[in-house]
N, C-alpha and C positions, 0 to 999 in steps of 0.2 A: 617348581611352580605351575599350579594349571593356568590355561588362560584368563579364567575371571581373576584369579589371584593377581596375576599379572597387570590386567585391566585396573584393579583396585589400587594397586601399588602405584601404576602411573597416574593415577586420578590422585592421589595422596599427594605426589610428588608434585603434580601440577597446582595443586590448591594452595601448597605451600611455597610455591614460586615466588619472590620479593619481585619480580619482573613487574607485576601489573598492581597496581594500586586498588584499594577497597573501592575508591570512587569510579576508577575505569572499568572496573568489574562490574560495579553496579550500574554504570551507564550501559554496559555490554548487554546486559539483561533486559534492558528497557526496549520497547517497541513505540514507536511514535506513529501516532493515529491521526488523520485529518478526515472529518465527517462534512460533509456540505451538500444541500440540497441543489442540485445540477439542473432543475427544472427553468426553463427559458434560456438555453444554454447557448442559442444564437444571438442573443443581447450581447452587443460590444461591452457592455459595462458588466454583466455577469461574468462574461469571459476573462474581462481584465481582472475583476476582483479574485478569481478563481485562480489564474494563471500566479498573480501577485502572491496568493498564500501559499501557494504550491512551491514557488521558486526561492521564497524565503525562508523557508525550512527543510530539512532533510527527512521528510516523512517516509516511514519503512511502508505502511499502508494506508491508501487513500480510499475512502467509502464514499459513493456518491449516491444519493437517495433522489427518487423522482426525475429519474435522467429523462426520459423523452429525448434523448439525444438526437439532433436535427444531423441528416446525414451529411449537411453541407461542410460541417464542423469536424476537422478532423482531430482524433485525440493527439496527434503529436504537438499540435497548436496550443494545446492545455499544458500536457503533461510532459512535453520533450521525448526524449528517446531513454529516459530513465525507469521507466514503469512500464509492464504488462498490463494491457487494457482490457478487461472485459466488461462487454455490455449486454445487458440484459433487458432489452426494452419490451415492453407489452406490445403484442401485436393485438390489434383490435378485431382481427377477425378470428381469433383463438379465444380461449377461455382466459379469465383474467390472470390466471396462473402459469399460464403458459409463456416460456421466454425462448428468444433467439440469442444466443452467445456469438458474438464476435471478438476478433482479437485486432 
């Protein structure tokens, strides 16, 4: 058997495995997104709203728009340690399409 034939055989055997139900397989193929406008992130009400939404679900990806992230608010306060956070805030001294990424 060639390596590619072995891979196909392995995939076929896995797909016929009764250990995973079709519902579990379907859920494993889903990605849960959360999209939120993060503008005015320094506002206690906004921070609480976003934190509660994030903590009440197990989102795979969180997309924040119009961040204008206030540097006094640490991402861990909102997201905990469960996410990699990339910020691309606008720098008004540069062109509107220039972004500075931070982790």
